[in-house]
N, C-alpha and C positions, 0 to 999 in steps of 0.2 A: 332564469332556466338552464332547461337538463341538458345537462349531460354523457346520459346516458341511450342504452338502446330500445328498444323492445324486447330482445334476443337476453342486453343485460338483468332487465327487468325480472327475463323468466325461468334466465338460472339462479337468478339470485333469490328469485320466489325456493325454486326447488327445494335449500338445504333448512327449510319448514316446514319436517313432518306432519301432516295433514291425516285424519284418517277417508277410506274410501270406501262412498256413500253410492247408493244406486234411488235414483228420484223416480218413481214412475206415476202415468198419471191418462187419463184417455180422454182423447174430444168428444163431442158433441156427435157427435156419429158414431161409437163406438170406439177409436179409433185408437190400439193403445202403443202409447209410448214410455221412452224410458230413456237416462241417460249416465254414464259413471261424468259424479261430482265430489272430487274434495274442498271443493268452495260449500261445507256448510259449520255452522254454526248457533250454538242457543244466541239468544237473545232474552227472554226474561222467567220467571219463575209465574209471574203473578202477574197475567195467562200467564198462561206456557209460550214463547214464542218459542222456533227458532227459522235460524234463516240460511234461504241457499241463492247460489247465483246459475245463469246459464246467454250464458251467446249471443248478442242475439241477431248472430247470425247462421244457430243454431238450425239444421234443420226440424226440429219439435222446439223450438221457445215460443211458437208464439200458439201453442197451445196450450207447453205449461203458465206464459202469460195471463191465457184468461183464462185456464182451466179451475174449475173452483178447491178440486178435490187431490191433491194428489198422498205421498207415504213415498217419505225418503226409512233406506234401508243403509244401515251400518254392518260394513260385512264384516263377514268373521275371516278369520287367517287365512282355512281352506280356500277362499271364491274368490281369489285373481283365478280364472280362467272370466269368472262371469264381469267382471268387475273391466276386462279385457273386451272380451262380444259387446258389452251394452256400451267401452267407449269407440269404435266404432259406429260409423255411419253409414250408414243409408239399405240398410235390410230388415230384415225379421227380426230385432233385440231376442225377443220374446221363442222363437226361433229352439226348441228342448230343454228350452227352462219351465221345468215342476216352477205356478202359479198359479196362482184359486183370482177370484176375484170379488173387492169385495161389493156390500147394498150402495155406494156408488158405481160400480166396474172399476173401480183403481183394482190397476193386477196390485198386487201385493206377493215378496218372492221367498220361496220354501227356502227357510237355513238362515233366513240372515242375522246375528250375532243381536240388534235392533231396528227395530225396527216404529218410522213414525207415523202414526195418520192425520191429516193433516186436513186445513180447512184457508184458501187464503186472503187471509189479515188482509193483506197488499202490498204488492206491485212496485221497485220504484227504481228510476234510470240511474246507475251507473256506469255510465264510461259509455263501451260495449259492452258492457251487459246489463239485462236484467234484475234486479237483486229484490227475490221472493222472501218476504218471509210466511212462516203457515202459521195456525193457530193449531194447539198441537190439541186432537181432540181423542186419544188412545194409544197408547202403548203397549211393547213387548218385549221384552227384552227374555237373553236366555247366556245361556254361562259362557267364555271359552275367550282368548287374543282375537282384539281386531286385525285388519288388514290396515298399516302402512301407509306413505307413496313419501318414498322420502328421497333428494336426488338421481331421481330419476328409478330407482326401480323401488321395490314390493319388501319388509317389509314386517313386522308382527310389532302387536302389543309386549310382548311380551316384558315383562321389568324383569332389572337391574340386583339383582341379591347384595343386598348390602351389604358391609363389612366393617370389620369393628375396627378400631384404630388406635 
């Protein structure tokens, strides 16, 4: 029997620093969707697989659960406002955002540090979330520091200088 609350769990997990990503896709009718997600991980190098998760009650959950293609954008340190924009719900997240569409109509955000273009490999039930595994079909990378979220605040992936002792 657990003797902690969901809020206790959320608080404990906030101590774990995570990179910040935005996941984008398009439904069969051409509706673009995107959301900020910190639940992102590598799964396999051969084949190249990644995973992320979406709350089942998120407005775009059904689209992400059923889409064939999606992209995961790892945000750079200067993209805090973009992260905040895609974390909000209920309006056009792409308004004013520089992006293009790929051959599958997946929105590709300009300026991401890394982008993984994926084909859905599997979707698993994970409590109140869907766990989505993607087969990476292409990737792009640029130099720079990544955006990180920890303890309720944004920070960066800047290195801690080594000290000689």
